[in-house]
N, C-alpha and C positions, 0 to 999 in steps of 0.2 A: 600905419593900422595896424589891427588890434586882434587875434588871432585867435580861439580855445588852443589849448591843449593838453586838458587833461582835465585830473582825477585826485586830487588827494581824502587822505582819512588818517581819521586822530584823536581819541578815544568815542567812539560813533558820534564824530563831527565830519560833516562834506564838505569840501569845499575846491570849487572851479576852477582849474588856474588859465590863468591867458598871459600873453607875450606883447607887450607894445614893443615892436616894431620900430617907431619913432622915440620912443624913453629907452630902448634897452635892456626891460624890465619886466620883471615875468611878476605877477602880481594876480592874488585871489581874494575870495570873501566868500567863510563861510556861508551858506545854503543849509534853506530849510526853517527857521530861526529868524524871532525878530529883531535879534538884535544886535547890533555889527561889529563883526570881527574881520577883520583886515589886512593881509600882509604882505610883501613884495621882496624879489630878493632878487641879484643878478645874477647865479645860477643857480641850478638846479637845491645844490647842496644848501645854499641862502636863501632859497625857499621852504626847503624843509623844513629844514630850523625855524624862520619865523616863524611859520606854520602849527607848526608842534606848541614853538613858545605864545602864539597866541592865543591858545585856546586853554593850556595852562592857565595863563597870568587870570584870562574871561574864570575860567573854573575857580581861581582862588579869591576876587571882587568877589563874585558872590557869595562862594563859600564867607567872606570878611562882612559883608556887607550885610546877610542873614538873607540873601535873596536866594531863591529857587532859578534853578539855570534854566535859562532858552531849553527843551528839548525836540533836538531834530527828529522828526517826522513823529508826529505822535503819534499814529496809525488810522486815521481816517482823513479821509478828504471827498471833495466831489467830483463828480465824476459828468459832461454834463453830456449827452447822448438825442439820437432823436428821438421824437415819439415813438416812431416804429421800433425804434432798436429797443430802445428801453421796453417796450409791448414785448420784444421776441426772447427777450431778456427772461421777462415775468412771467413768461409761461415757461419757458426751456426749466426754469428755477422749478416753479409749479410740479408741472413732471414727474424730473426726479427728487419729488420730495426734500428738497432742501429752500432756502432761505433764499431773498436776489441777494445779499451781501454772500453769503456762501457762496454763489454761482461765480459773483468775480473774483473775492479773493482767489477761487480755484481757480482761473481764468488768466488772472493776473502773479500768479505764482508757476505756471506752466508757460507762459512768456518769458519772466526772467529765467525758469531751469534752463529752456536752448540757449542764452547768451555766453 
């Protein structure tokens, strides 16, 4: 059985952590980028060290190869909603004198501030 255990962050990169009961190992991979950065460890301390080393090695490899590293979460994404909700959001934004993007950004900022 595999279960999600948490999230780690290092130098702006985020990884979701899992635990494999079968293999008795923690493992994870960097999220929000196209390149694959994965790591594992038998303890939280090992896992944390492996994650940091993986990110650092990735950044060094990119530098050495003259490649721009993938940036996690570039700041834009598509959101799919029903046509009815899209209409209501657009009308609300228009009434407030702001763009649809500004309204959605504001709503998202309020949502994550409550967490």
